[in-house]
Residue frames as qw, qx, qy, qz and C-alpha x, y, z in Angstrom:
[[0.374, 0.772, -0.465, -0.219, -33.78, -3.66, -64.76],
 [0.993, 0.006, 0.093, 0.069, -32.18, -6.89, -65.98],
 [0.119, -0.803, 0.555, 0.181, -28.36, -7.29, -65.69],
 [0.732, 0.392, -0.546, -0.111, -26.35, -9.67, -67.81],
 [0.934, -0.335, -0.122, 0.027, -25.36, -12.88, -65.98],
 [0.716, 0.255, -0.230, 0.608, -21.64, -12.10, -66.40],
 [0.023, -0.627, 0.177, -0.758, -22.09, -8.74, -64.63],
 [0.741, -0.552, 0.001, -0.382, -23.89, -10.33, -61.65],
 [0.944, -0.096, -0.185, 0.257, -21.21, -12.99, -61.23],
 [0.499, 0.399, -0.238, 0.732, -18.41, -10.40, -61.22],
 [0.298, -0.663, 0.096, -0.680, -20.27, -8.26, -58.67],
 [0.868, -0.462, -0.024, -0.182, -20.72, -11.12, -56.18],
 [0.860, 0.114, -0.197, 0.457, -17.10, -12.16, -56.69],
 [0.232, 0.558, -0.215, 0.768, -15.91, -8.62, -55.80],
 [0.558, -0.627, 0.079, -0.537, -18.10, -8.51, -52.68],
 [0.959, -0.255, -0.113, 0.053, -16.83, -11.88, -51.50],
 [0.688, 0.295, -0.230, 0.621, -13.22, -10.83, -52.01],
 [0.059, -0.644, 0.173, -0.743, -13.83, -7.62, -50.04],
 [0.766, -0.545, 0.021, -0.341, -15.32, -9.52, -47.08],
 [0.937, -0.038, -0.169, 0.304, -12.39, -11.90, -47.07],
 [0.438, 0.464, -0.228, 0.736, -9.94, -8.99, -46.97],
 [0.366, -0.667, 0.115, -0.639, -11.83, -7.32, -44.10],
 [0.911, -0.395, -0.054, -0.109, -11.76, -10.51, -42.05],
 [0.863, 0.088, -0.148, 0.475, -8.08, -11.15, -42.63],
 [0.300, 0.492, -0.167, 0.800, -7.15, -7.50, -41.84],
 [0.119, -0.059, -0.628, 0.767, -8.83, -7.45, -38.44],
 [0.437, -0.237, -0.240, -0.834, -12.46, -6.93, -39.32],
 [0.729, -0.312, -0.587, -0.164, -13.37, -10.00, -37.27],
 [0.679, -0.730, -0.031, -0.069, -12.97, -10.70, -33.56],
 [0.187, 0.763, -0.563, 0.256, -9.53, -9.91, -32.13],
 [0.783, -0.063, -0.592, 0.183, -7.63, -12.78, -30.58],
 [0.586, -0.806, -0.080, -0.030, -7.24, -12.54, -26.80],
 [0.296, 0.735, -0.488, 0.366, -3.96, -11.01, -25.67],
 [0.785, -0.182, -0.521, 0.280, -1.91, -13.12, -23.28],
 [0.346, -0.901, 0.053, -0.256, -1.71, -11.39, -19.92],
 [0.335, 0.544, -0.644, 0.420, 1.62, -11.07, -18.14],
 [0.762, -0.386, -0.516, 0.052, 1.85, -13.46, -15.25],
 [0.336, -0.862, 0.221, -0.308, 2.46, -11.98, -11.79],
 [0.258, 0.490, -0.782, 0.288, 5.60, -13.07, -9.95],
 [0.715, -0.294, -0.633, -0.033, 5.07, -16.16, -7.85],
 [0.511, -0.811, 0.086, -0.272, 4.72, -15.50, -4.11],
 [0.178, 0.622, -0.708, 0.284, 7.93, -15.87, -2.16],
 [0.931, -0.310, -0.055, -0.183, 8.46, -19.20, -0.46],
 [0.075, 0.665, -0.713, 0.209, 11.47, -20.20, 1.61],
 [0.775, -0.045, -0.630, -0.022, 12.11, -23.86, 2.27],
 [0.608, -0.740, 0.104, -0.268, 11.74, -24.21, 6.07],
 [0.943, -0.184, 0.037, 0.276, 14.60, -26.69, 6.04],
 [0.643, 0.297, 0.023, 0.705, 16.99, -24.04, 4.71],
 [0.140, -0.932, -0.161, -0.295, 15.88, -20.92, 6.63],
 [0.590, 0.107, -0.351, 0.719, 18.72, -18.91, 8.17],
 [0.339, -0.889, -0.304, 0.043, 18.82, -16.32, 10.95],
 [0.443, 0.397, -0.215, 0.775, 20.90, -13.19, 11.51],
 [0.467, -0.816, -0.334, 0.069, 20.95, -11.68, 15.00],
 [0.518, 0.272, -0.196, 0.787, 22.93, -8.85, 16.51],
 [0.291, -0.783, -0.385, 0.393, 22.99, -5.70, 18.57],
 [0.322, 0.755, 0.080, 0.565, 23.56, -2.01, 17.97],
 [0.601, -0.478, -0.305, 0.563, 26.01, -0.50, 20.43],
 [0.090, 0.962, 0.071, 0.246, 26.86, 3.12, 21.20],
 [0.716, -0.156, -0.150, 0.664, 30.30, 4.59, 21.85],
 [0.193, 0.462, 0.024, 0.865, 31.17, 8.08, 23.02],
 [0.075, 0.029, 0.493, -0.867, 29.66, 10.57, 25.41],
 [0.035, 0.522, 0.852, -0.011, 26.08, 9.72, 26.18],
 [0.004, -0.412, -0.242, -0.878, 23.91, 12.58, 24.89],
 [0.080, 0.245, 0.605, -0.753, 21.81, 14.56, 27.33],
 [0.078, 0.541, 0.781, 0.302, 18.15, 14.26, 26.36],
 [0.060, -0.199, -0.021, -0.978, 16.40, 17.57, 25.82],
 [0.159, 0.386, 0.740, -0.527, 13.26, 18.38, 27.80],
 [0.020, 0.446, 0.648, 0.617, 10.12, 18.80, 25.73],
 [0.107, 0.126, 0.347, -0.923, 8.11, 21.88, 26.72],
 [0.142, -0.451, -0.812, -0.342, 4.40, 21.13, 26.89],
 [0.090, -0.340, -0.512, 0.784, 3.49, 23.96, 29.27],
 [0.267, 0.168, -0.184, -0.931, 1.46, 25.76, 26.60],
 [0.636, -0.079, -0.570, -0.514, -0.77, 22.70, 26.17],
 [0.433, -0.354, 0.624, -0.546, -2.08, 21.61, 29.60],
 [0.918, 0.097, 0.053, -0.380, -4.04, 18.73, 28.05],
 [0.790, 0.397, -0.436, 0.169, -0.69, 17.22, 27.06],
 [0.151, 0.532, -0.614, 0.563, 1.44, 18.24, 30.06],
 [0.611, -0.356, 0.372, -0.601, -1.10, 17.01, 32.64],
 [0.966, 0.071, -0.161, -0.190, -0.73, 13.44, 31.36],
 [0.699, 0.326, -0.476, 0.422, 2.89, 13.26, 32.54],
 [0.670, -0.671, -0.260, 0.185, 4.11, 13.11, 36.14],
 [0.477, -0.635, 0.181, 0.580, 7.39, 14.82, 35.38],
 [0.168, 0.693, -0.383, -0.588, 9.47, 16.35, 32.57],
 [0.886, 0.365, 0.284, -0.034, 9.17, 14.64, 29.19],
 [0.343, -0.581, 0.543, 0.500, 12.46, 13.89, 27.46],
 [0.602, 0.587, -0.326, -0.432, 13.08, 13.74, 23.72],
 [0.855, -0.122, 0.504, 0.012, 13.71, 10.25, 22.34],
 [0.606, 0.744, -0.238, -0.153, 15.80, 11.08, 19.27],
 [0.508, 0.450, -0.699, 0.226, 18.85, 9.32, 20.77],
 [0.777, -0.500, 0.158, -0.349, 18.10, 6.77, 23.49],
 [0.373, 0.449, -0.789, 0.193, 21.11, 4.93, 24.94],
 [0.839, -0.368, -0.340, -0.215, 20.10, 1.84, 26.91],
 [0.595, -0.733, 0.310, -0.115, 21.58, 0.86, 30.25],
 [0.880, -0.136, 0.367, 0.268, 23.75, -1.81, 28.57],
 [0.231, -0.555, 0.411, 0.685, 25.36, 0.74, 26.21],
 [0.315, 0.277, 0.774, 0.474, 23.20, -0.10, 23.19],
 [0.174, 0.096, -0.135, -0.971, 20.87, 2.06, 21.10],
 [0.369, 0.466, 0.747, -0.298, 17.10, 1.97, 21.05],
 [0.453, 0.768, 0.242, -0.383, 14.98, 2.85, 18.01],
 [0.042, -0.505, 0.669, 0.544, 17.43, 1.69, 15.34],
 [0.833, 0.384, 0.136, -0.373, 15.80, 0.30, 12.19],
 [0.259, -0.426, 0.815, 0.295, 17.70, -2.72, 10.82],
 [0.803, 0.420, 0.249, -0.341, 16.72, -4.34, 7.52],
 [0.678, 0.027, 0.572, 0.461, 18.02, -6.32, 4.55],
 [0.159, 0.711, -0.131, -0.672, 19.01, -3.65, 2.04],
 [0.599, 0.531, -0.451, -0.394, 20.05, -5.97, -0.80],
 [0.019, -0.357, 0.934, -0.004, 20.72, -9.60, -1.68],
 [0.597, 0.180, 0.659, -0.421, 17.24, -11.10, -1.51],
 [0.286, 0.165, 0.819, 0.469, 16.01, -13.15, -4.50],
 [0.267, 0.020, -0.238, -0.934, 13.58, -11.44, -6.88],
 [0.177, -0.367, -0.913, -0.028, 10.37, -12.69, -5.35],
 [0.339, -0.538, -0.193, -0.748, 7.02, -11.26, -4.31],
 [0.222, -0.066, -0.795, 0.561, 6.77, -11.17, -0.52],
 [0.309, -0.632, -0.601, -0.378, 3.17, -11.11, 0.69],
 [0.096, -0.438, 0.328, -0.831, 2.29, -8.37, 3.17],
 [0.095, -0.202, -0.888, 0.401, 0.85, -9.56, 6.51],
 [0.237, -0.610, -0.583, -0.482, -2.88, -9.10, 7.02],
 [0.481, -0.672, -0.421, 0.374, -2.31, -7.87, 10.56],
 [0.153, 0.921, 0.045, 0.355, -1.95, -4.11, 11.00],
 [0.553, 0.035, -0.364, 0.749, 1.00, -2.27, 12.56],
 [0.277, -0.858, -0.432, 0.034, -0.08, 0.08, 15.35],
 [0.339, 0.264, -0.161, 0.889, 1.04, 3.67, 15.88],
 [0.329, -0.729, -0.583, 0.142, -0.41, 5.29, 18.99],
 [0.106, 0.558, -0.114, 0.815, -0.66, 8.89, 20.24],
 [0.640, -0.623, -0.445, 0.067, -0.66, 9.05, 24.02],
 [0.489, -0.689, -0.075, 0.530, 0.43, 11.97, 26.18],
 [0.354, 0.912, -0.080, -0.192, 0.96, 13.88, 22.92],
 [0.203, -0.579, 0.747, 0.257, 3.79, 11.53, 21.98],
 [0.793, 0.307, -0.405, -0.337, 3.94, 9.07, 19.10],
 [0.425, -0.420, 0.785, -0.164, 4.52, 5.52, 20.31],
 [0.758, -0.317, 0.141, 0.552, 6.50, 3.63, 19.19],
 [0.002, 0.805, -0.202, -0.558, 8.83, 6.29, 17.86],
 [0.211, 0.475, -0.722, -0.457, 10.23, 3.95, 15.17],
 [0.771, 0.134, 0.566, -0.260, 8.28, 1.16, 13.46],
 [0.029, 0.302, -0.763, -0.570, 8.54, -0.94, 10.33],
 [0.693, 0.340, 0.516, -0.371, 5.94, -2.42, 8.00],
 [0.461, 0.053, 0.725, 0.509, 5.67, -3.89, 4.54],
 [0.212, 0.112, -0.386, -0.891, 4.43, -2.32, 1.33],
 [0.516, -0.220, -0.615, -0.554, 0.65, -2.82, 1.26],
 [0.420, -0.308, -0.778, 0.350, 0.38, -3.56, 4.99],
 [0.259, -0.837, -0.349, -0.332, -2.12, -1.60, 7.09],
 [0.290, 0.127, -0.445, 0.838, -0.83, 1.12, 9.41],
 [0.381, -0.700, -0.577, -0.180, -3.41, 1.69, 12.16],
 [0.224, 0.278, -0.297, 0.885, -3.10, 5.05, 13.95],
 [0.401, -0.667, -0.627, 0.035, -4.91, 5.74, 17.24],
 [0.018, 0.538, -0.198, 0.819, -5.48, 8.92, 19.22],
 [0.575, -0.456, -0.656, 0.175, -5.80, 8.10, 22.92],
 [0.244, -0.053, -0.277, 0.928, -5.43, 11.74, 23.99],
 [0.078, 0.718, 0.601, -0.341, -8.13, 14.18, 25.10],
 [0.069, 0.724, -0.136, -0.672, -6.88, 16.64, 22.47],
 [0.750, 0.642, 0.066, -0.143, -6.99, 16.88, 18.68],
 [0.532, -0.412, 0.541, 0.505, -4.03, 15.60, 16.67],
 [0.593, 0.722, -0.123, -0.336, -3.02, 16.06, 13.07],
 [0.790, -0.178, 0.521, 0.271, -1.23, 13.06, 11.54],
 [0.453, 0.857, -0.137, -0.205, 1.07, 14.23, 8.77],
 [0.825, -0.145, 0.369, 0.403, 3.69, 11.93, 7.15],
 [0.182, 0.865, -0.268, -0.383, 6.36, 13.51, 4.94],
 [0.846, 0.033, 0.472, 0.246, 7.35, 10.83, 2.41],
 [0.025, -0.591, 0.472, 0.653, 9.70, 11.34, -0.54],
 [0.053, 0.097, -0.881, -0.460, 8.45, 8.40, -2.64],
 [0.020, -0.469, -0.882, 0.041, 4.96, 7.68, -1.34],
 [0.096, -0.682, -0.400, -0.605, 1.87, 9.88, -1.39],
 [0.112, 0.066, -0.490, 0.862, 1.78, 12.59, 1.27],
 [0.363, -0.618, -0.590, -0.371, -1.36, 13.01, 3.35],
 [0.048, 0.183, -0.429, 0.883, -2.50, 15.13, 6.25],
 [0.490, -0.458, -0.653, -0.353, -5.42, 13.97, 8.40],
 [0.285, -0.442, 0.402, -0.750, -6.93, 15.45, 11.57],
 [0.535, -0.193, -0.822, 0.020, -7.92, 13.01, 14.28],
 [0.465, -0.654, -0.039, -0.595, -10.42, 13.86, 16.99],
 [0.227, -0.437, 0.736, -0.464, -9.80, 13.01, 20.67],
 [0.486, 0.006, 0.839, -0.245, -10.48, 9.29, 21.18],
 [0.609, 0.475, -0.119, -0.624, -11.67, 9.34, 17.57],
 [0.957, 0.244, 0.134, -0.081, -11.81, 6.62, 14.97],
 [0.647, -0.374, 0.474, 0.466, -8.55, 4.99, 13.97],
 [0.429, 0.750, -0.306, -0.400, -6.83, 6.12, 10.79],
 [0.821, -0.045, 0.538, 0.187, -5.84, 3.20, 8.55],
 [0.376, 0.821, -0.296, -0.312, -3.35, 3.82, 5.75],
 [0.909, 0.023, 0.304, 0.284, -0.98, 1.89, 3.47],
 [0.021, -0.757, 0.432, 0.490, 2.20, 2.71, 1.56],
 [0.891, 0.411, 0.168, -0.093, 2.68, 1.40, -1.98],
 [0.608, 0.661, -0.344, 0.275, 6.43, 2.02, -2.35],
 [0.798, -0.277, -0.273, 0.460, 9.48, 0.99, -0.36],
 [0.120, 0.825, -0.101, 0.544, 10.93, 3.95, 1.55],
 [0.726, -0.388, -0.339, 0.456, 13.53, 4.24, 4.32],
 [0.073, -0.397, -0.827, 0.392, 12.39, 6.25, 6.29],
 [0.108, -0.655, -0.445, -0.601, 9.09, 8.20, 6.39],
 [0.149, -0.015, -0.497, 0.855, 8.96, 10.96, 8.99],
 [0.247, -0.688, -0.644, -0.227, 5.64, 11.62, 10.75],
 [0.125, 0.070, -0.336, 0.931, 4.77, 14.86, 12.50],
 [0.062, -0.708, -0.690, 0.139, 1.75, 16.49, 14.11],
 [0.198, 0.549, 0.185, 0.791, 0.85, 19.97, 12.87],
 [0.464, -0.797, -0.216, -0.320, -0.79, 20.74, 16.23],
 [0.674, -0.698, 0.218, 0.108, 2.09, 19.64, 18.49],
 [0.491, 0.781, -0.385, -0.019, 5.47, 20.32, 16.79],
 [0.244, -0.588, 0.759, -0.133, 7.50, 18.09, 19.15],
 [0.845, 0.059, 0.483, -0.223, 5.66, 14.94, 18.04],
 [0.348, 0.601, -0.638, -0.332, 7.83, 12.80, 15.73],
 [0.839, -0.070, 0.535, -0.075, 7.69, 9.20, 14.53],
 [0.175, 0.545, -0.684, -0.452, 9.56, 7.29, 11.83],
 [0.872, 0.172, 0.379, -0.258, 8.19, 4.49, 9.66],
 [0.107, -0.432, 0.783, 0.435, 10.36, 2.14, 7.59],
 [0.806, 0.369, 0.168, -0.431, 8.49, 0.77, 4.57],
 [0.146, -0.435, 0.834, 0.306, 10.05, -2.33, 2.99],
 [0.695, 0.236, -0.391, -0.555, 8.99, -4.84, 0.32],
 [0.674, 0.063, -0.733, 0.066, 9.94, -7.91, 2.39],
 [0.690, -0.662, -0.208, -0.204, 9.57, -9.13, 5.99],
 [0.807, -0.081, -0.265, 0.521, 13.26, -9.03, 6.99],
 [0.083, 0.623, -0.156, 0.762, 13.48, -5.98, 9.26],
 [0.583, -0.519, -0.554, 0.288, 13.50, -5.15, 12.97],
 [0.061, -0.825, 0.103, -0.552, 13.62, -2.22, 15.39],
 [0.474, 0.094, -0.682, 0.548, 15.95, -2.33, 18.40],
 [0.514, -0.736, -0.346, -0.272, 14.37, -2.06, 21.82],
 [0.433, -0.855, 0.204, -0.201, 15.61, -1.64, 25.37],
 [0.798, -0.386, 0.385, 0.258, 18.40, -4.20, 24.96],
 [0.105, 0.742, -0.437, -0.498, 19.59, -2.93, 21.54],
 [0.396, -0.120, 0.878, 0.242, 19.20, -6.32, 19.86],
 [0.628, 0.393, -0.162, -0.652, 17.59, -7.38, 16.58],
 [0.499, -0.060, 0.860, 0.086, 16.77, -10.67, 14.86],
 [0.540, 0.423, -0.336, -0.645, 16.06, -11.39, 11.18],
 [0.543, -0.076, 0.830, -0.105, 14.56, -14.87, 10.81],
 [0.708, 0.467, 0.506, -0.155, 13.48, -17.03, 7.89],
 [0.191, 0.767, -0.392, -0.471, 16.12, -15.83, 5.42],
 [0.942, 0.332, 0.022, 0.037, 16.92, -17.93, 2.36],
 [0.739, -0.304, 0.224, 0.557, 20.63, -18.78, 1.96],
 [0.468, 0.772, 0.181, 0.389, 22.57, -15.94, 0.32],
 [0.480, -0.059, -0.157, 0.861, 24.85, -12.93, 0.66],
 [0.096, -0.862, -0.481, -0.129, 23.13, -9.89, 2.14],
 [0.236, 0.304, -0.203, 0.900, 23.77, -6.26, 2.89],
 [0.334, -0.699, -0.605, 0.184, 22.18, -5.17, 6.16],
 [0.143, 0.509, -0.046, 0.848, 21.62, -1.51, 6.93],
 [0.351, -0.565, -0.596, 0.450, 21.10, 0.04, 10.36],
 [0.071, 0.621, 0.220, 0.749, 19.37, 3.45, 10.37],
 [0.343, -0.542, -0.523, 0.561, 19.30, 5.93, 13.24],
 [0.160, 0.899, 0.380, 0.146, 17.55, 9.29, 13.01],
 [0.186, -0.962, 0.166, 0.115, 20.48, 11.27, 14.46],
 [0.511, -0.563, 0.584, 0.285, 23.55, 9.08, 13.92],
 [0.371, 0.544, -0.546, -0.519, 22.97, 8.12, 10.28],
 [0.960, 0.140, -0.022, -0.240, 23.33, 4.70, 8.66],
 [0.224, -0.559, 0.790, 0.120, 25.78, 1.81, 8.62],
 [0.864, 0.270, -0.259, -0.338, 26.06, -1.30, 6.43],
 [0.431, -0.429, 0.794, -0.019, 27.34, -4.83, 7.05],
 [0.665, 0.285, -0.560, -0.403, 27.65, -7.71, 4.56],
 [0.552, -0.251, 0.732, -0.310, 26.63, -11.14, 5.86],
 [0.538, 0.213, -0.706, -0.407, 26.60, -14.50, 4.07],
 [0.620, -0.179, 0.610, -0.460, 24.37, -17.26, 5.40],
 [0.224, 0.119, -0.918, -0.305, 24.10, -20.89, 4.33],
 [0.637, -0.339, -0.527, -0.449, 21.09, -23.16, 4.77],
 [0.736, -0.564, -0.373, 0.013, 19.95, -23.38, 8.41],
 [0.521, 0.242, -0.310, 0.758, 22.77, -20.98, 9.31],
 [0.371, -0.879, -0.291, 0.074, 22.82, -18.64, 12.31],
 [0.550, 0.324, -0.095, 0.764, 25.10, -15.62, 12.01],
 [0.314, -0.763, -0.320, 0.466, 25.81, -12.59, 14.19],
 [0.381, 0.518, 0.183, 0.744, 26.12, -9.03, 12.86],
 [0.353, -0.704, -0.376, 0.488, 26.78, -6.19, 15.29],
 [0.279, 0.764, 0.144, 0.563, 26.68, -2.47, 14.55],
 [0.503, -0.486, -0.297, 0.650, 28.47, 0.28, 16.50],
 [0.169, 0.853, 0.237, 0.432, 27.54, 3.96, 16.31],
 [0.496, -0.194, -0.280, 0.799, 29.63, 6.81, 17.67],
 [0.019, -0.901, -0.367, 0.229, 28.44, 10.19, 18.82]]
């Protein structure tokens, strides 16, 4: 069939207009969306790094440690030469407290602090978690070992992170886990041995410490600023101290808990 020339011209003009509209309305390739840039990794000028050190003292009547009964589990009891004492409140010989978690609660600049590639170890020996209190960063490996001749059941009870519950055979393979949210503190228990307790402090930066047998702590590499430090103890609660440090400063911050 033959169409008049005017009809053909109008038809091609309509088709061309339609293609142009499709292209301009998104019919063609979509432009690439600009991705949000991740925060730059934290970097502190070594020439300006500050340090905060201190100790955590104890005042009042020294608590009498309770004896843990392991008689029903010979595999646990036989690993100890004498009675096993609870470690929920350990007062050192110099009047300080052991197992206090001290960390920077607020004041740090909004930066991304890279988690160490080295793992933090949590052991089970003599049916006791060791250390009782540890700290690690968000995204850092927690490596859990069972050096006992008996089965254990590692069961953290977080409020913000994902809860898990994993059995671990005697001398079995290590359990490696991470936490993806900051949380002070995460309690660990063993479903097989109810007296087993450990506490893990999960923070988003490297400025934390756990007091040992002399009750001291040290927070190094801090950028200049005004900080709030918090000391956490599983029985005696928490305390806060504000500390301001200048470049290359060294300040002291002591905590004192009462029974």
